[in-house]
Residue, then its C-alpha position, 0 to 999 in steps of 0.5 A: r676435764s674440769i678446772a676449779k679455783e678457790g683463792e690461791w688453790i687450783a685443781a684439775a681433773w681429767a676424766r670421769l671421777k667417782f667419789d665415795d664421800p657424799i659431800l664430794v659427790e654433791t660438790a661434783q654434781a653442783r659445781s664440777p669434779a675438779a671442785a670436789v677434788l679441791h674440796g676433798y684435798r683441803t679437808r683430807g689432804s692426800g687422804l682424798l685419794a682413798v675416796v676417788h675412783g675411776a680412770a682419772a688423773i688429778a692435779i692440785a696446786n697452791g700458787t702461794t706456797g708452791e704445794v703440788l699434788v698430782a696423782t694417776d688412777r689405780a690402773s694408770a689409765r690416765p698417765i702422768y709424767y713428771a720431772p723434778l725441777r730446782c724449785g718444784v715439779a713439772f707434770a703433764s699427760r705426755s712426756d713430750a710436753l714436759m720436754l718443752h720446759a726450759d729447765l729440762s735438758g732432754n738427755i736420752d736414757y740409754q737403758a730406756v732405749y735398750n729396754y724398748m728394743h728388748f721389751h718393745m716398751v719402756p717399763g715405768p717409772s722410766t721414760i726415754c728421757t733421764e729427767v722424766r718419770r711416769l707415775l705408776p698405777g696408784e701413785m702420787v707425787e707431792y711437792r711441799d716445803g722444797m721436798l718432792n715425794v713419790n708415794r703409793y696411795w693404793r696397792m692391789s691386794f690379792c689373797e689366794k687363801i680365801a675359800r668361797p663357793h664357786a657360785e658365789l665367786r661367779a655371781e660376784f664376777i658377773a656383777a662386777l663385769e656388768s657394772s663395769v660395762r654399764n659405767a663405761l657406756h657413759t664415758e667418751s670412748v668405749g672399746c674392748f679387746l678379747s684375746g683367744g691366747t696364743 
C-alpha cells in the first residue's frame, strides 16, 4: 500500500501495480506506486487505467475541487465499495467500513437478503445495504462537478472465430501461466485452488 500527495491532490494504491508507460514505471520505482498513479492521472485523466495492471485498487482525490476517482482492477481482486453522498462519494475496501459514515442509514436491501439465501452470495453491484454498491471488475467511479458516474474502463474480450493451431495456443497458454505464477511469487500471499469438478 502506498500514498502520495502533491499539492491539493492525494492518491492511494492498494497492492502491486504494473504500468505499461515507462515514465510511470520509473516514477513507481523512484518514488512509489501511488506517486505513479497520481502522475498518470494528472497527465492522462481516467485514461491512466488503460496502462495500469495487476490486482489493485486505486483512489485519487483533489481536496480543493472535491474531484474523486476510485477504481478496482480488471478481476476485482481488490474490491471497492462506494456510496453516493449529498456532496460527494464515500468509498472503502469493505462495506462495513462505509456503514460508519454518518450520512448513511444502514437500511437493509431485502432483495440482497433473498439473493444471499438463494445464491449463497450477493451478486454485484448490490450489497446488503441499499446505499452501498460494489465496483464490478474493470469499473471506476468518478465524482466531478457534483456528478457521480460509474463506468467501465475495461471489458474482457472473447472471440471464438479466431482459428489458430493448437500447438501455438498451447505454447501461449503455458507462457501466460508461467508468467502469472512467476509474478505471483513476488506478492504478499500466494495460493491456488484446483478443482476436479463435480
